[in-house]
N, C-alpha and C positions, 0 to 999 in steps of 0.2 A: 500495500497498499503510499503509492511515494506518498502521498496527505497525509499522509500520521507521520513518516518519515519529518515531513518538511513540521510539522505542524509542532513538532516537541523540541525542537532549539527555540525555535521560537516559544516558548508559554515555558520554557526555563530563562529564555530572558528579558520577558520581562519581568518572574517572579524574583530575581537579578535586580533589576530599576527600581520597581516599586521602594521598595526597603528605604534604595538609596534618595531618591525623591522625598520619603516620606524625612528623610532626618535633616537634607535639607532644609526643606519645608518646620523644622518645629524646630532647627537651630540653623539659622542662614551662617551659611560662611563667606563674607564677605574675602574676595580673592584682592579688588582694588587697593 
């Protein structure tokens, strides 16, 4: 199933990005 093979990496990518954005919104880091 090629669709499932392409879907799993996307789910893993979103699960990794969501906590990062959540932490940045809670505790904003000013790089400038």
